[in-house]
Residue, then its C-alpha position, 0 to 999 in steps of 0.5 A: m628383091t623381085s618376086a617369082h613370075p606367077h606363070d613361073t612353070s609355064i615360062r621355065a617349061l618354054y625354055a626346057a622346050f627350046l634347050d630339048g629342040w637344040n639338043r635334038r638338033s631340030g630346027a622346027a622344035v628350036a623355033s616352035g616356042f618363039a612368037d611369030d615375030g620373035d628374035m634370037v641372038g646366038y652366041d657368036g652374035t648372029h641375028h635370026h628374026g621371026r619363027l619361021a626364019i629360026a626354024a629354017d635358019f637352025r635346020q640348015i645349021f643342024g644339018g651342016h655341022q654338029t653342035a654342042t649340047y646344052v645343060a643349063v641351070i635357071r637362075s630366075v624367072r621375073p615379071v617385067a610388066q603385065g603379060v611380059a616375063v624375063l628368064l635368066a639362065h646360065a648353060g654350058m655346052i658339051p661340045p660334040g664327041t665328048t661328055d663334059v661341059d667346056p667352061r670356055f663355052h659357058t653362056v647366059h641365056t636371057l630370055v623374054a617371055v610375051e603372053e599371046g592368047g594365053r600362051w607364053r611365047i619366046s619374044l627374044l632369046q639372046a645368048t652371051p658368052a660367059a667368060w667371067h675373065q675378072h671372076p674365074e671363081a664364078r666360071e669354076a663354080l658354074t663349071s662345077e654346078l653344071r657337072g653336077l647336073l650332068a651326073t644327076a642325069t645319067 
């Protein structure tokens, strides 16, 4: 079993700040945690490269249409090498105008964090659809877990 990362709290906070920026629909806030040359691969496969481009792209996305809100649970933060960590999270999307997660849009977030000058930054964040076609019970369990998080947040 892989041990937890010694900077677990900082890396979890980095991901939480990303989610907060997304949920506030702020391109600048979404991009703020990324390394200058960071990458983001969105749920639909779109690739965004570089903190400034990520900020600009998401400013345009958020300005052009309503986006879903994320609720997520972090599954692990583990070291990969000195100054490199991987965070794995499962997230649900709450479509605009609704108050519940839609199981059709569950996602796995994989975040690679790098330490730059004593500060953790996102090198890569990838969103992968989590349909679990062969394991509907896993999708249902995640839906229940995320709904539980929503219930405790209200």
